[in-house]
Structures are given as C-alpha cells and as structure tokens.
C-alpha positions, 0 to 999 in steps of 0.5 A: 386099109381093108376094103370091106369098110369105110370105102373111099375110092378114087380114080385108079383102084381096084379090088385084090383080095388076100388069101383069107378073102378079105378085100383090099384096095390097091391104087393103080394111076392107069385104071379107070373107075368101074360101074357098078354091075349086079348080073340079075335074072330074075324070077320071082317078079314073073309071078302073078301081081297077087304075089307083090307089090312093085315098087322103087326104095324110097330115097335117102338124104346122105347115103354113106357106105361103111361095110361092103362084103367083098368076096360075097360080091365076088361069088355073086358075080357082082362088079363093084363100081365108085363109091358114089354110085354104090352108096346110091345103089344100096341105099335104094337111091339108084337101083341098080340096071336090071333090078326089078324093086318089089315088097313081098306079100306073106301071111304068119303067126307072130307068138302064135297069133295069125296075121293073114297079111303081114309083107316086106313093111320095110324091105325090097326085094332088088332082084335075083342073081345066078352066082358062080356056083349056079345057085339062085340068089335073092338081093333085098334092102332092109330098111328101105322105105314104107311099103303098102305092108308097112302097118303105119311103121315107117319102114326104116331100119337104125344103125345098131340092128343093120350092124348086128345082123351084118355081123351075126348073119356073117359069123353064123355063115363062118360057122357053117349055119345056113343063113342069109348073107350081108352084101353091104351097109348104107348109113342114110344121113337121117334120124330113125325114131324109136322109143328111145329117140332119134337114132342113126339110120341105115339100109343093109343089103341082104342076100338069101337063097330066098325069100320064100317062107312058110307065112308066103304059103299061109298067105294064099292058104288063108286067102283060098287062092288056090291058083296062088298056092299052085304057082307058090308051090311049083316055083318054090320046087323048081327053085329049092327042091327040083327033085320033088314030086309032091306037096308030101315030099315038099313038106317032107324036104323042108323039115329035113332041113330045118331040123338040120338049122335047129341042131346047128343053133343048137349047137353054138348057143344061138337063140332067134328071139322071134321065131315066127312063121314069116321067119321061117324060110322055105330053102331052110336058112337062118333068116330076119335076125332080130333080137337074136343073141347067143348064150355066155352061161348056159342055161337051157330056158335062156330068153333075151328078145324083150318081146319074148315075154313068155319063154315061146323062143327061149333056147331049149323050145326051139326044136319045139317051136319050129316043129310047130310051125312046121304044122302050119306049113303043112296046114298050108299045104292041105288045099293042094292035095286031091284027098285031103283026108290022106293028106292030113294023114300023112302030112301028120304023120310027117310032122310027128316025126320031126321031133325025133329027127331033130333029136337025130341031128342034136345027138350028132351035132353035140356028139362032135362037140365033145370028141364022137364022130358019129355018136350013138343013142348010148352017148346021149347021157355023156353029153346031157351029163355035161351040159347039166354040170355046165348048167350047175356050174353056171359055165361059159357055153363057148368057152367050156366046150372050146376047152374041152377040145384042148383037154381040160374043163378045170377052169370052168367048174366050181366044184371040180368034183363035179368034172371029175366024175365026168371025165372019167367017162368020157375019156373012156369013150373017146380013146377009141375015135380017131381024132377027138381033139381034131373033131372037137375043134372043128365042132367048137368056135372059139369066137362068137358075136358076145351079146356085150361085145356087140352092144359096145360095137354099135355104141362106137358106130353110133360115135362114128368109130367102125374100128370094133365093127370091122375088127369083129368081122374080120375075127368072126370070119375065122371062128373055128382058129386060135387068134391070140391077139384077138383073145379079148374076144373072148372073154364073158361079160363082168357083171356089169356087162351082162346083156339081159334083153335084146331088142327089134330094130323095129 
C-alpha cells in the first residue's frame, strides 16, 4: 500500500521510503507505535499580540486522514504517530505538543480594492519548525474553522479545493516552482454548505517558508502603526533576507524573487487566478491556490477564475499585476524611511525596473524551453514566433513544448507550413548549443495537473474513491520523466471535458 494516503496503522508498523521518496508501510510485529512529534520552534507568536489572534482550531466531528506527505514530514523532522493521533492533530481537534495556534492579521488589495483588515479567515498557524536543512517553515491548517477575521464566513473548506491545492502545490514543487507544500489532508465528517449545496468538509495542512504577505505590511501601514511596521520589517529581514540592511534593499530583494517566480509560472502555463496583495508572499513562494489552473490550448489572455470577470489576473497579465503589487509593498514601506521623499524616488526606481527583470527571467525560461541554455535578446523573436504560431493553431501549451524536446512539432499544427519556416530558423539557432534536447527535456514537463483531470479526480474523491488522487500525486511527483503507463494524463480535454471556469473554495 502506498503510505502517502489512506493510512491504516496498526501495532507494529514502520515507515519505509522508496528511492523516489514515496512512503510505504511495513508491518513489524515487535515495534510499538510512535507518538506524533513535531519539533516546533515558534517565533511569530513571540511578536506583539496585535499581529495575530491566539485561538485553537474548532474541532470536527469525525476526522479521517486521507493523505499524508511522508517525504515532506521527514524533511521537517516530524515523527509520525498512529492514525488516530494524526487525524486529531491535522484536523485541529488536538494540536500537537508545542503548537502555538494563532490566526494572522493582514490587509490587502483584492481585485484592486483595498481592505484595511483581512486576516486568516479559515486558517490557523499551528507553529513553525526548523527543517533538516536549517530553514524555518510554517505549518498551518486551512479550513480549520472561523476566526475573528472570517467576515461572516464559516471558516471551513470542502474536499475539492483541499485536494486541488494538495495536487497542484506538490506538482509545482516537483516542477521547480517556489511554492507552499501540502503535508496532510483530512476529511472532517461534516458537511460544508456552498452555492451548490452540501459538500464534504476537509482540512489541508500547508507548509510555507512563512505566511508573511504584502498585505501584512499593508495592515500596519494602513493603521499608521509605525512600531508594528518596524517590528514586522525586522522580523521579515531576519527570517528571509538576513543580508538586507534597509527597506530599499528589502524591496529590491522581494522584487527579484517575484520576478523569477512570474517567469516560472508562465513557463509552465500556470494561472494563479487571485493575485491579490494578500496572496503575494514576501518569501517569493506561490501560495493560496484557489481558482488556479494550467492552460491546455495556448492563448495569452486565458482566464479561468470565475471571480476574475475582467481578466485582471489573466495569464499574460500576471507580470503586470506583480509589478502593481510590488508598488503597494513599496508604499507600505515608505513610513520606515527617515527621508520619505528620497524613499519614494528610490522605491519608484526599483518598481519601474521590475518589468525589465521579469522580461530577463522570462527570456531565460523560454529560451531553455526551446533548447537555448542562455538566451540573448536577439533570440526573443524565435520564442515569440513559436508562441504566436501556437496561439494561431490552438496548440496545447505543455504537449507542444514537450514534443519540441523530441524534435517534432508536426502533430501540434494544423497548418504545417506555419511550423516549417520557424523550424528552419530554430534548427539553425540550436545547432551551436551543447545539448539542446537535454535542455528542453529538463525545462518542459510532460505532466501537469490538467483541469479536467483534477475535476475528475475530485468527483471520484467525493464518492469515496481516492485512487485517481493517489495516481495523480505519484505521476506529478516526476513531471519531467516519460511515464508511458500514464500517457493518458498527457491528453488534452475532449470538447465535453473542457473546464471553462475554476472556483474559490470559499
């Protein structure tokens, strides 16, 4: 049995790890059960109380552990326990020893409109660990019940968004995109009521470098809490950017990380869907997977999110939006500067330089996708020429680039001549590259979480069948490998399977 999900512990079991890092269970009659142990080393909870509200998660009726990330647990130094202990812990019914549960407060621009107070409306930060690599990481429950920041919401999540975030965040990690991770998923045994009626409840355990957001800085700036803003700045620098010596340097460092992140998103055809400032981390990780999606057919203005009615967060708008978000971050930092006029000038220069940084990262990322290890500005027409042909031919984004790594794109173009003239220029360019096909194989995943397959997986799980979820996790943990037995997961949707919209879990 695959030990990542459907755990059925009994006396005398131990965790073993396969070479791929997938956990398996082995019965050993003379071993006793271990108690779940998480080596908490909390720091955020030592900040002033106006940074958060301490509260324990709201217990649920009948928690059932349906997924557990053994490889990540090992990385975090977590010692696993019996099924009941883990169910109670990751449902929030019995937080592990050393936890310091709290809900964080923050503000944020949501689709351009500013809310001076948001916060964790359905999340609870259990605490932090310092992992085996010496990196401090948050462990948070998502869907753990109402908080003072729930804004009349129920604070819960239903199974679909929990499994979506589990699969997509782990796939993003495997593709090398900075991201929060999924440690566990628990069903609650209680219904969650949404527009479509009653749905099965669930809770996700999420791991992140931190949950400090642009909106966290905005909260203290908006409330003119200079002392709190300064403490947040000092905490953030110590935790994420220890070499930074000024707010200007912090802004520049965050901009650099976000520029890299945007290029990585675009290189795998990812659309976040809700790039609000409260969903933009200071650490530079992808977080808050709500109505996210991956493109099938390539079109630069693709939108999936049901709430993004004007395409503010469309695929090709993401690079512009992150610049706007960084401008809001810069605005929140201004009060920290003794000479605010000079600060505004320096911050404006940093923000105005960001599109160029994103473009440089984009050029390198897409250069590798067509076999160019270090792309130059003169390579850009070759990249954009292919993308235009893909859009004109409604080509599948992932499969087109993966096929290029195998030397043929013919099956992805209705008009063969449209590709022929591009291929001549492309072959002429890569002939001098050391190993262009290896470069492309490492840059172009064969597998992504396709929207229609994610929806099919969720539908099966709602009926109690977690096999499609389990299979997707296994295949997506090796996205750059050819896996002939999973070739069906590379298939674009049939017309009847096309997912037109994705939805937030709230």
